[in-house]
ROPA-971415 format. One record per residue (C-alpha): residue number from 1; residue in one letter; chain; x negated, y negated, z negated. Coordinates in steps of 0.2 Angstrom, whole numbers, plus 5000, padded with zeros to 4 digits. Example, Ala and Ser with C-alpha at 12.3 -4.5 7.8 and 13.67 -1.06 7.14 Angstrom:
[1 A A [4938 5022 4961]]
[2 S A [4932 5005 4964]]
END
This chain:
[1 M A [4926 5113 4926]]
[2 I A [4919 5127 4915]]
[3 A A [4937 5126 4907]]
[4 G A [4944 5131 4922]]
[5 F A [4933 5144 4928]]
[6 V A [4936 5151 4911]]
[7 V A [4955 5150 4908]]
[8 A A [4957 5156 4927]]
[9 P A [4953 5175 4923]]
[10 L A [4964 5173 4906]]
[11 L A [4980 5167 4916]]
[12 V A [4980 5179 4933]]
[13 R A [4978 5193 4916]]
[14 R A [4992 5186 4907]]
[15 L A [5002 5178 4919]]
[16 G A [5001 5192 4934]]
[17 T A [4999 5187 4952]]
[18 T A [5017 5183 4954]]
[19 G A [5016 5173 4939]]
[20 Y A [5000 5164 4943]]
[21 G A [5004 5161 4959]]
[22 L A [5019 5152 4953]]
[23 W A [5010 5140 4944]]
[24 I A [4998 5137 4957]]
[25 V A [5012 5133 4969]]
[26 I A [5021 5122 4953]]
[27 G A [5005 5111 4953]]
[28 S A [5004 5108 4971]]
[29 L A [5022 5100 4969]]
[30 R A [5016 5089 4954]]
[31 G A [5003 5083 4967]]
[32 Y A [5013 5078 4977]]
[33 F A [5024 5069 4965]]
[34 G A [5005 5059 4962]]
[35 L A [5009 5052 4981]]
[36 L A [5025 5040 4972]]
[37 D A [5009 5030 4963]]
[38 L A [5008 5024 4984]]
[39 G A [4986 5021 4977]]
[40 L A [4991 5011 4965]]
[41 R A [4979 5021 4952]]
[42 G A [4962 5019 4961]]
[43 S A [4965 5003 4966]]
[44 V A [4968 4998 4950]]
[45 G A [4948 5002 4944]]
[46 R A [4940 4996 4960]]
[47 Q A [4947 4980 4959]]
[48 L A [4945 4978 4940]]
[49 A A [4927 4983 4946]]
[50 F A [4927 4971 4958]]
[51 H A [4933 4956 4947]]
[52 R A [4921 4963 4932]]
[53 A A [4908 4959 4941]]
[54 R A [4912 4941 4945]]
[55 S A [4918 4940 4927]]
[56 D A [4937 4934 4931]]
[57 H A [4944 4936 4914]]
[58 E A [4961 4931 4922]]
[59 A A [4959 4941 4935]]
[60 T A [4957 4959 4928]]
[61 N A [4972 4954 4913]]
[62 R A [4984 4951 4929]]
[63 T A [4977 4967 4938]]
[64 L A [4977 4976 4924]]
[65 S A [4997 4969 4917]]
[66 S A [5004 4970 4938]]
[67 A A [4998 4988 4938]]
[68 F A [5005 4992 4920]]
[69 A A [5021 4986 4924]]
[70 I A [5025 4993 4942]]
[71 L A [5015 5012 4938]]
[72 G A [5029 5010 4926]]
[73 S A [5043 5008 4935]]
[74 L A [5035 5021 4949]]
[75 G A [5036 5035 4932]]
[76 I A [5055 5035 4935]]
[77 L A [5053 5039 4955]]
[78 I A [5044 5054 4947]]
[79 V A [5060 5059 4934]]
[80 L A [5070 5061 4949]]
[81 A A [5058 5067 4963]]
[82 T A [5056 5084 4948]]
[83 L A [5075 5084 4948]]
[84 I A [5077 5088 4963]]
[85 A A [5064 5099 4965]]
[86 A A [5068 5109 4952]]
[87 G A [5085 5111 4959]]
[88 L A [5079 5118 4976]]
[89 F A [5064 5131 4967]]
[90 D A [5070 5144 4968]]
[91 R A [5080 5143 4988]]
[92 I A [5063 5139 4994]]
[93 F A [5052 5150 4986]]
[94 Q A [5062 5165 4979]]
[95 P A [5055 5168 4962]]
[96 P A [5061 5181 4951]]
[97 V A [5074 5182 4945]]
[98 D A [5067 5183 4926]]
[99 L A [5058 5170 4929]]
[100 I A [5066 5155 4938]]
[101 D A [5071 5148 4923]]
[102 D A [5057 5147 4917]]
[103 A A [5048 5140 4932]]
[104 R A [5062 5126 4934]]
[105 L A [5059 5122 4916]]
[106 A A [5041 5121 4917]]
[107 L A [5041 5111 4935]]
[108 L A [5053 5101 4923]]
[109 I A [5039 5095 4910]]
[110 V A [5025 5095 4923]]
[111 G A [5035 5081 4932]]
[112 L A [5038 5070 4917]]
[113 N A [5020 5074 4913]]
[114 L A [5015 5064 4926]]
[115 A A [5028 5050 4924]]
[116 I A [5022 5047 4907]]
[117 T A [5005 5047 4912]]
[118 F A [5003 5037 4928]]
[119 P A [5005 5020 4917]]
[120 L A [4993 5025 4906]]
[121 Q A [4979 5030 4919]]
[122 V A [4977 5010 4919]]
[123 F A [4968 5011 4904]]
[124 D A [4957 5026 4912]]
[125 G A [4953 5013 4926]]
[126 N A [4948 5001 4916]]
[127 L A [4937 5010 4907]]
[128 W A [4930 5019 4924]]
[129 A A [4927 5001 4930]]
[130 A A [4917 4995 4915]]
[131 Q A [4907 5011 4917]]
[132 R A [4910 5018 4901]]
[133 F A [4909 5035 4904]]
[134 D A [4903 5042 4892]]
[135 I A [4919 5034 4882]]
[136 L A [4928 5045 4897]]
[137 N A [4920 5060 4890]]
[138 L A [4922 5058 4871]]
[139 V A [4939 5059 4875]]
[140 D A [4940 5069 4888]]
[141 I A [4930 5084 4882]]
[142 P A [4937 5088 4865]]
[143 M A [4953 5087 4873]]
[144 T A [4948 5099 4887]]
[145 I A [4943 5111 4874]]
[146 A A [4957 5111 4863]]
[147 R A [4968 5113 4881]]
[148 V A [4958 5127 4884]]
[149 A A [4959 5136 4863]]
[150 L A [4977 5133 4866]]
[151 T A [4981 5143 4879]]
[152 F A [4969 5157 4875]]
[153 A A [4982 5155 4861]]
[154 V A [4999 5154 4865]]
[155 V A [4998 5163 4885]]
[156 R A [5003 5180 4885]]
[157 D A [5015 5183 4900]]
[158 A A [5025 5176 4913]]
[159 S A [5039 5166 4903]]
[160 D A [5024 5159 4895]]
[161 I A [5021 5148 4909]]
[162 V A [5033 5134 4899]]
[163 L A [5023 5133 4887]]
[164 L A [5008 5129 4899]]
[165 A A [5017 5115 4906]]
[166 T A [5018 5107 4889]]
[167 L A [5001 5109 4882]]
[168 T A [4998 5099 4898]]
[169 L A [5010 5087 4895]]
[170 L A [5003 5085 4876]]
[171 I A [4985 5084 4881]]
[172 T A [4987 5072 4896]]
[173 A A [4997 5061 4886]]
[174 G A [4989 5063 4870]]
[175 S A [4973 5059 4880]]
[176 G A [4980 5043 4890]]
[177 A A [4985 5035 4873]]
[178 I A [4967 5038 4866]]
[179 K A [4957 5028 4881]]
[180 A A [4972 5014 4879]]
[181 A A [4968 5009 4861]]
[182 V A [4949 5012 4866]]
[183 S A [4949 4999 4880]]
[184 F A [4959 4987 4869]]
[185 R A [4946 4990 4854]]
[186 Q A [4931 4988 4866]]
[187 D A [4937 4971 4875]]
[188 P A [4948 4963 4863]]
[189 S A [4950 4951 4879]]
[190 L A [4961 4963 4887]]
[191 R A [4979 4956 4888]]
[192 I A [4997 4967 4895]]
[193 R A [5008 4954 4894]]
[194 P A [5025 4951 4905]]
[195 R A [5017 4933 4910]]
[196 F A [5003 4942 4920]]
[197 V A [5012 4951 4931]]
[198 S A [5007 4944 4947]]
[199 R A [5016 4943 4965]]
[200 D A [5000 4940 4974]]
[201 T A [4990 4952 4961]]
[202 S A [5003 4966 4967]]
[203 R A [5003 4963 4984]]
[204 G A [4982 4965 4983]]
[205 L A [4983 4980 4972]]
[206 F A [4996 4986 4986]]
[207 G A [4983 4981 4999]]
[208 Y A [4971 4990 4995]]
[209 G A [4983 5004 4989]]
[210 W A [4992 5010 5002]]
[211 W A [4978 5014 5014]]
[212 S A [4970 5024 4997]]
[213 F A [4988 5033 4997]]
[214 V A [4988 5036 5016]]
[215 L A [4971 5042 5014]]
[216 T A [4977 5053 4996]]
[217 M A [4994 5059 5006]]
[218 A A [4982 5065 5019]]
[219 R A [4970 5075 5010]]
[220 L A [4986 5082 4997]]
[221 T A [4998 5088 5010]]
[222 K A [4982 5098 5018]]
[223 T A [4975 5106 5002]]
[224 Q A [4992 5107 4992]]
[225 L A [5002 5115 5010]]
[226 S A [4994 5127 5010]]
[227 P A [4998 5134 4997]]
[228 I A [5014 5133 4999]]
[229 L A [5017 5136 5017]]
[230 I A [5007 5156 5010]]
[231 G A [5019 5156 4998]]
[232 A A [5036 5153 5012]]
[233 Q A [5027 5162 5023]]
[234 L A [5019 5177 5019]]
[235 G A [5024 5177 4999]]
[236 I A [5020 5172 4982]]
[237 P A [5007 5186 4978]]
[238 F A [4998 5179 4994]]
[239 V A [4992 5165 4984]]
[240 T A [4983 5170 4973]]
[241 P A [4967 5175 4981]]
[242 Y A [4968 5159 4991]]
[243 S A [4970 5150 4976]]
[244 I A [4953 5159 4969]]
[245 A A [4944 5155 4986]]
[246 R A [4952 5136 4984]]
[247 R A [4944 5136 4967]]
[248 L A [4928 5139 4969]]
[249 Q A [4927 5130 4983]]
[250 D A [4935 5113 4974]]
[251 Y A [4923 5117 4961]]
[252 A A [4908 5112 4970]]
[253 H A [4916 5098 4978]]
[254 R A [4922 5090 4961]]
[255 V A [4904 5092 4956]]
[256 L A [4898 5078 4971]]
[257 W A [4913 5071 4968]]
[258 T A [4911 5068 4949]]
[259 A A [4891 5062 4953]]
[260 T A [4895 5052 4968]]
[261 G A [4911 5043 4961]]
[262 V A [4901 5035 4948]]
[263 A A [4893 5025 4962]]
[264 V A [4909 5017 4963]]
[265 P A [4909 5001 4953]]
[266 I A [4892 5003 4958]]
[267 A A [4894 4998 4973]]
[268 T A [4907 4987 4971]]
[269 G A [4897 4973 4962]]
[270 F A [4886 4973 4978]]
[271 H A [4900 4971 4988]]
[272 A A [4905 4956 4977]]
[273 R A [4887 4950 4979]]
[274 A A [4884 4954 4995]]
[275 E A [4868 4963 4991]]
[276 I A [4866 4972 5008]]
[277 S A [4849 4979 5007]]
[278 Q A [4852 4990 4989]]
[279 Q A [4870 4996 4999]]
[280 Q A [4860 5005 5012]]
[281 N A [4847 5011 4998]]
[282 L A [4859 5018 4991]]
[283 F A [4865 5024 5007]]
[284 I A [4854 5036 5010]]
[285 E A [4846 5041 4996]]
[286 G A [4864 5045 4992]]
[287 G A [4869 5054 5007]]
[288 K A [4850 5064 5005]]
[289 Y A [4854 5072 4987]]
[290 A A [4873 5076 4991]]
[291 T A [4866 5087 5006]]
[292 V A [4854 5093 4996]]
[293 A A [4869 5099 4982]]
[294 A A [4880 5105 4998]]
[295 I A [4865 5117 5006]]
[296 Y A [4863 5124 4987]]
[297 F A [4884 5126 4987]]
[298 V A [4887 5135 5002]]
[299 A A [4872 5144 5003]]
[300 F A [4874 5151 4986]]
[301 F A [4890 5155 4991]]
[302 A A [4887 5165 5004]]
[303 C A [4878 5174 4996]]
[304 L A [4882 5178 4979]]
[305 G A [4900 5174 4981]]
[306 R A [4907 5191 4985]]
[307 T A [4900 5197 4967]]
[308 L A [4904 5180 4958]]
[309 I A [4923 5184 4962]]
[310 G A [4921 5204 4958]]
[311 L A [4913 5200 4939]]
[312 W A [4926 5183 4938]]
[313 M A [4943 5188 4944]]
[314 G A [4941 5209 4949]]
[315 P A [4935 5219 4964]]
[316 A A [4955 5218 4970]]
[317 F A [4950 5199 4974]]
[318 M A [4933 5202 4982]]
[319 S A [4941 5201 4997]]
[320 A A [4943 5179 4994]]
[321 S A [4925 5179 4994]]
[322 I A [4927 5178 5016]]
[323 L A [4940 5165 5013]]
[324 L A [4927 5155 5001]]
[325 L A [4915 5158 5015]]
[326 V A [4923 5149 5028]]
[327 L A [4933 5134 5016]]
[328 S A [4915 5134 5012]]
[329 L A [4908 5129 5028]]
[330 G A [4922 5121 5032]]
[331 E A [4918 5104 5019]]
[332 F A [4900 5108 5022]]
[333 V A [4896 5089 5030]]
[334 Q A [4910 5082 5019]]
[335 M A [4902 5085 5001]]
[336 T A [4886 5078 5013]]
[337 Q A [4895 5063 5012]]
[338 S A [4902 5062 4996]]
[339 L A [4893 5044 4993]]
[340 T A [4898 5038 5010]]
[341 G A [4915 5039 5003]]
[342 S A [4910 5033 4987]]
[343 I A [4905 5016 4997]]
[344 I A [4918 5014 5011]]
[345 L A [4930 5015 4995]]
[346 A A [4919 5000 4986]]
[347 T A [4917 4990 5001]]
[348 A A [4937 4989 5005]]
[349 R A [4933 5001 5022]]
[350 H A [4943 5013 5021]]
[351 K A [4958 5011 5034]]
[352 V A [4949 5017 5045]]
[353 V A [4946 5034 5034]]
[354 A A [4965 5033 5031]]
[355 L A [4970 5036 5046]]
[356 V A [4956 5047 5054]]
[357 A A [4961 5059 5039]]
[358 V A [4981 5056 5046]]
[359 L A [4975 5064 5062]]
[360 E A [4963 5080 5052]]
[361 T A [4979 5083 5040]]
[362 A A [4992 5083 5057]]
[363 I A [4981 5093 5065]]
[364 S A [4976 5107 5051]]
[365 V A [4997 5107 5045]]
[366 I A [5000 5112 5062]]
[367 L A [4987 5124 5063]]
[368 V A [4991 5133 5048]]
[369 A A [5009 5134 5053]]
[370 I A [5005 5145 5071]]
[371 V A [4992 5154 5060]]
[372 V A [5000 5159 5043]]
[373 Q A [5010 5172 5051]]
[374 P A [4999 5182 5063]]
[375 Y A [4980 5179 5057]]
[376 G A [4986 5180 5037]]
[377 L A [4974 5169 5024]]
[378 F A [4959 5168 5036]]
[379 G A [4968 5159 5050]]
[380 V A [4974 5149 5035]]
[381 C A [4956 5144 5032]]
[382 L A [4949 5142 5048]]
[383 A A [4963 5132 5052]]
[384 L A [4957 5122 5035]]
[385 A A [4938 5120 5043]]
[386 V A [4935 5115 5061]]
[387 P A [4944 5101 5059]]
[388 Q A [4939 5096 5043]]
[389 V A [4919 5097 5051]]
[390 L A [4925 5083 5063]]
[391 F A [4935 5072 5055]]
[392 S A [4933 5072 5036]]
[393 G A [4912 5078 5039]]
[394 I A [4905 5070 5054]]
[395 G A [4917 5056 5060]]
[396 T A [4915 5051 5039]]
[397 M A [4896 5048 5042]]
[398 I A [4896 5040 5056]]
[399 Y A [4909 5029 5051]]
[400 G A [4898 5027 5034]]
[401 C A [4883 5020 5045]]
[402 K A [4892 5007 5055]]
[403 V A [4900 5001 5036]]
[404 T A [4883 5000 5029]]
[405 K A [4873 4995 5048]]
[406 V A [4862 5009 5044]]
[407 S A [4860 5018 5063]]
[408 V A [4866 5036 5065]]
[409 T A [4845 5041 5070]]
[410 E A [4839 5032 5056]]
[411 Y A [4851 5040 5043]]
[412 L A [4850 5058 5051]]
[413 K A [4829 5056 5048]]
[414 K A [4830 5049 5030]]
[415 A A [4844 5057 5023]]
[416 V A [4849 5074 5031]]
[417 L A [4830 5081 5039]]
[418 P A [4822 5080 5021]]
[419 A A [4836 5088 5014]]
[420 V A [4838 5102 5024]]
[421 T A [4821 5101 5024]]
[422 A A [4820 5105 5004]]
[423 G A [4833 5117 5007]]
[424 A A [4826 5129 5018]]
[425 V A [4816 5140 5010]]
[426 P A [4823 5144 4994]]
[427 V A [4840 5147 5005]]
[428 A A [4830 5159 5013]]
[429 L A [4823 5167 5000]]
[430 L A [4840 5171 4992]]
[431 G A [4847 5179 5008]]
[432 I A [4830 5190 5011]]
[433 I A [4833 5195 4991]]
[434 T A [4852 5195 4990]]
[435 R A [4852 5207 5008]]
[436 W A [4839 5218 4999]]
[437 S A [4849 5221 4981]]
[438 M A [4864 5212 4976]]
[439 P A [4867 5210 4959]]
[440 S A [4878 5223 4952]]
[441 G A [4884 5216 4933]]
[442 W A [4885 5198 4922]]
[443 G A [4864 5199 4919]]
[444 P A [4858 5203 4934]]
[445 F A [4869 5189 4941]]
[446 L A [4864 5174 4931]]
[447 L A [4847 5182 4934]]
[448 Y A [4848 5178 4953]]
[449 S A [4858 5161 4949]]
[450 A A [4844 5155 4937]]
[451 V A [4830 5161 4949]]
[452 Y A [4840 5154 4963]]
[453 S A [4843 5136 4956]]
[454 L A [4824 5134 4946]]
[455 V A [4816 5139 4965]]
[456 Y A [4827 5127 4974]]
[457 F A [4824 5111 4962]]
[458 A A [4807 5115 4964]]
[459 A A [4806 5113 4981]]
[460 C A [4815 5097 4981]]
[461 V A [4804 5092 4969]]
[462 I A [4790 5093 4980]]
[463 V A [4797 5090 4996]]
[464 L A [4808 5075 4990]]
[465 R A [4797 5068 4975]]
[466 P A [4813 5059 4966]]
[467 P A [4810 5047 4954]]
[468 L A [4806 5059 4937]]
[469 G A [4796 5047 4925]]
[470 V A [4798 5038 4910]]
[471 A A [4806 5023 4916]]
[472 A A [4817 5035 4928]]
[473 L A [4823 5045 4912]]
[474 T A [4826 5030 4902]]
[475 D A [4838 5022 4916]]
[476 L A [4848 5036 4914]]
[477 K A [4844 5039 4897]]
[478 T A [4852 5020 4895]]
[479 A A [4867 5023 4910]]
[480 L A [4874 5039 4900]]
[481 F A [4873 5038 4882]]
[482 R A [4871 5016 4880]]
[483 S A [4879 5010 4866]]
END
């Protein structure tokens, strides 16, 4: 996230508004090509976590081998889809004549990158299922730093989107290869063999993965189609202010997704061992702290978003703050349900969530198509926000209560109410201070942010009384840095 925050303004300055918009559109197309995995990448991690909870090494190897074979085959479809998209690119988006060839080549490289990393993702899923987040970080963090350094070194103007795509290919493929080597070293019992490729195992992967695919397809269609529609209907330059607001909101969402995503293998273990009370406790406590985090981010963007965008991207893009506010309000309830989504995936009850997501996406896309011309970017953000509150937010909360057998009233009382109580005072203080005086530079902005964060943390400690004793911190240290 820090890398993206640092690199984004550099790319806007060096690639220009049009060049950066092209890069965002290429990224959106890459997101659609990623759908061709049919949900198998997410399925692999969950199935491996389930088999590990039961110490079933034979099933682990069948899952790994079957998934590797299937995803390797699907990589060929990625290459074909990329070739078709590259041929039609200039007809759909009409980029500047001098950038057409570069845009096509960049798209081809990005597609090749995705095709290569498809089968390598099974090793990422293997380490994730084993809860070896320490190893994942030891690989991903240096690779991210290398990508940032190389981006600063080689990207100079809009024609360098080909170099940017090449860097992405080298870094992600290298990261996947390292994780493969580490997986076999950490677990010598792992085997990828043709004899382990099983029809029944593949059917199980697809059974779980299909609804993950539908869910991912729905969410990607909603988020990735927006810049494509904006670029096609309003022009490529309009993609940039939208992407700035979208990126900041995605950072906040990613914090919660990363924090709660690590609970999926834990919740899967509870499910495999039928530990219902532990699952219910995870649901309520996770919902409480996810709500605390969601309130923190929405209030931060509402009060300091305009200043942040002005300092980060320049005064010309400060108007994107209203887009950021609408998007963050739309995602607020969904962010509070980040842990709920992990539990639903862990219990393989995500069919309903996928179907609801399809309905939400259909409504959102129709609304975006209707409002993009007359109401511009504000209309697009509002068309995304309203259905998101109703379906991904409130709908997920109600369904999560059903899955865990916790009443909605109990959840609101034990998870939501304490979080709102904890955040009320610091949010009110931030609103009063920023209305009285807005920060005008990085120094005052960082001071405001630090004070708000400290007051918010103190309020949460006082109201929620989280377990911060020596035993709790020792458990956390063991989980994060275990040898």
